[in-house]
C-alpha positions as CSV (number, residue, x, y, z in Angstrom):
1,M,-0.5,13.9,-11.3
2,T,-2.9,11.8,-13.3
3,V,-5.8,12.6,-10.6
4,R,-4.9,16.2,-10.6
5,N,-5.1,16.2,-14.5
6,I,-8.5,14.6,-14.4
7,L,-9.9,16.9,-11.8
8,D,-8.6,20.1,-13.8
9,R,-10.2,18.6,-16.9
10,C,-13.5,18.5,-14.9
11,G,-13.1,22.0,-13.5
12,V,-12.5,20.8,-10.1
13,A,-9.7,22.5,-8.1
14,P,-8.5,20.2,-5.3
15,L,-7.1,21.5,-2.1
16,N,-4.7,18.6,-1.9
17,V,-3.9,15.5,-3.7
18,E,-2.0,12.5,-2.0
19,L,-1.7,8.9,-2.5
20,G,-5.2,7.6,-2.3
21,V,-6.9,10.7,-1.0
22,V,-8.2,13.9,-2.8
23,S,-9.3,16.9,-0.6
24,L,-11.8,19.3,-2.1
25,E,-13.7,22.4,-0.6
26,A,-17.1,21.2,-1.5
27,P,-18.5,18.1,-3.1
28,P,-18.7,18.1,-6.7
29,A,-22.3,18.0,-8.5
30,D,-23.3,14.7,-9.3
31,E,-22.7,14.9,-13.1
32,V,-19.2,16.2,-12.4
33,R,-18.8,13.3,-9.8
34,E,-19.7,10.9,-12.5
35,R,-17.4,12.3,-15.1
36,I,-14.5,12.2,-12.7
37,R,-15.5,8.4,-11.8
38,S,-15.6,7.7,-15.6
39,M,-12.3,9.3,-16.3
40,L,-10.6,7.8,-13.2
41,E,-11.6,4.3,-14.6
42,E,-10.0,4.7,-17.7
43,Y,-6.5,4.9,-15.8
44,G,-7.2,2.0,-13.6
45,F,-8.4,4.0,-10.6
46,E,-11.6,4.1,-8.6
47,L,-13.7,6.6,-6.8
48,L,-14.4,5.6,-3.3
49,D,-17.3,7.5,-1.9
50,D,-18.4,4.8,0.7
51,S,-16.8,5.9,4.1
52,R,-15.9,2.1,4.8
53,M,-14.1,1.9,1.3
54,R,-12.4,5.2,2.2
55,C,-11.2,4.0,5.6
56,V,-9.9,0.6,4.0
57,E,-8.0,2.5,1.3
58,Q,-6.4,4.8,4.2
59,I,-5.4,1.6,5.9
60,R,-3.9,0.0,2.5
61,V,-1.9,3.3,2.0
62,G,-0.9,3.6,5.8
63,V,0.5,-0.1,5.5
64,I,2.4,0.8,2.4
65,E,3.8,3.9,4.0
66,Y,4.7,2.0,7.2
67,V,6.5,-0.9,5.3
68,R,8.6,1.4,3.1
69,S,9.6,3.9,5.9
70,P,12.5,2.5,8.3
71,E,12.0,5.7,10.4
72,L,8.4,4.8,11.2
73,Q,9.0,1.2,11.9
74,E,11.7,2.3,14.6
75,R,9.3,4.9,16.2
76,M,6.2,2.6,16.5
77,N,4.5,-0.6,15.5
78,M,2.1,-0.8,12.6
79,S,-1.0,-1.1,14.4
80,G,0.0,2.2,16.4
81,Y,0.6,3.9,13.1
82,L,-2.6,2.9,11.5
83,Q,-4.5,4.1,14.7
84,E,-2.8,7.4,14.4
85,K,-3.3,7.7,10.8
86,C,-7.1,6.6,10.6
87,H,-7.9,8.0,14.0
88,R,-9.8,4.6,14.8
89,E,-9.1,1.8,17.4
90,Y,-6.8,-0.9,15.7
91,S,-9.4,-3.5,16.4
92,F,-11.9,-1.7,14.2
93,L,-9.5,-1.2,11.4
94,S,-8.2,-4.8,11.4
95,K,-11.8,-6.1,11.4
96,L,-13.1,-3.6,8.9
97,F,-9.9,-4.4,6.5
98,T,-10.4,-8.3,7.0
99,E,-14.1,-8.1,6.1
100,V,-13.6,-5.9,3.0
101,R,-10.4,-7.1,1.6
102,G,-10.5,-10.8,2.6
103,M,-7.2,-10.9,4.4
104,T,-5.8,-9.4,7.5
105,V,-3.8,-6.2,7.8
106,E,-0.9,-8.3,9.2
107,R,-1.2,-10.5,5.8
108,F,-1.1,-7.4,3.7
109,G,1.7,-6.2,5.5
110,I,3.7,-9.3,4.9
111,L,2.9,-9.1,1.3
112,Q,4.0,-5.5,1.1
113,K,7.4,-6.4,2.9
114,V,7.9,-9.5,0.6
115,E,7.3,-7.1,-2.4
116,L,9.8,-4.6,-1.1
117,A,12.3,-7.3,-0.3
118,K,11.8,-8.6,-4.2
119,E,12.5,-4.9,-5.4
120,L,15.7,-4.7,-3.1
121,L,16.8,-8.2,-4.7
122,F,15.9,-7.3,-8.2
123,Y,18.3,-4.3,-8.2
124,G,21.2,-6.3,-6.3
125,E,22.3,-3.5,-4.2
126,M,21.9,-5.0,-0.8
127,T,22.5,-8.6,0.6
128,V,19.8,-10.6,2.0
129,S,20.9,-10.1,5.5
130,E,21.0,-6.3,4.9
131,I,17.2,-6.4,3.5
132,A,16.3,-8.3,6.6
133,D,17.6,-5.5,8.7
134,R,16.1,-2.9,6.5
135,L,12.7,-4.5,6.8
136,H,13.0,-5.1,10.5
137,Y,12.9,-8.7,10.4
138,S,14.3,-10.5,13.5
139,S,16.5,-12.6,11.4
140,T,17.5,-13.5,7.8
141,A,15.9,-16.9,8.5
142,H,12.5,-15.3,9.4
143,L,12.7,-13.2,6.2
144,S,13.7,-16.2,4.2
145,A,10.8,-18.3,5.6
146,Q,8.2,-15.5,5.0
147,F,9.5,-14.9,1.5
148,K,9.4,-18.5,0.6
149,S,5.7,-18.9,1.9
150,V,4.6,-16.1,-0.4
151,T,6.7,-16.5,-3.5
152,G,7.5,-20.2,-3.4
153,L,11.1,-19.4,-3.8
154,S,13.9,-18.3,-1.4
155,P,15.3,-15.0,-1.7
156,T,18.6,-16.2,-3.1
157,Q,16.7,-18.2,-5.7
158,F,14.7,-15.1,-6.7
159,R,17.8,-13.1,-7.0
160,N,19.5,-15.7,-9.3
161,M,16.3,-16.0,-11.6
162,K,16.5,-14.8,-15.2
163,N,12.9,-13.9,-15.9
164,R,12.0,-12.5,-12.4
165,S,9.2,-9.8,-12.2
166,L,7.8,-7.3,-9.6
167,T,4.1,-6.9,-8.8
168,S,2.9,-3.5,-9.4
169,I,2.1,-2.1,-5.8
170,D,-1.5,-1.3,-7.0
171,R,-1.9,-4.9,-7.7
172,I,-1.2,-6.3,-4.3
């Protein structure tokens, strides 16, 4: 909504606005592009006009979509989903993401899964075992081990903390 409002204020009518992607009929003039860039930065967004950076953003968004969609996880693995979404070989996507972000796609996926596990623990509506099933872990022990390696706490310790906090998804 924020991106759409910024584009409207700059006199640009988008064809489509999705998480991380805006489709335009034609590229805006340079001065309009710079105004959009400036306004986006005021809200903590950035304009990605390098094709490599756009691809990395597409991978990032794809991992988030995959981790948060049990239906996708039941149909295919993450590498297959990213290949389908980005229309590139996974080996290319993986290498590019690691080069630009300084971590592997797999590590980013683990961080996303742990963050989702934290959300589910935070709201307390599911057991650790149910969360492990929901996130397609092979066992509760596997979830617990990954959770502890990322946060330094077991899922139960996190759930019982008084001052626990969640990381905003755009900060991961």
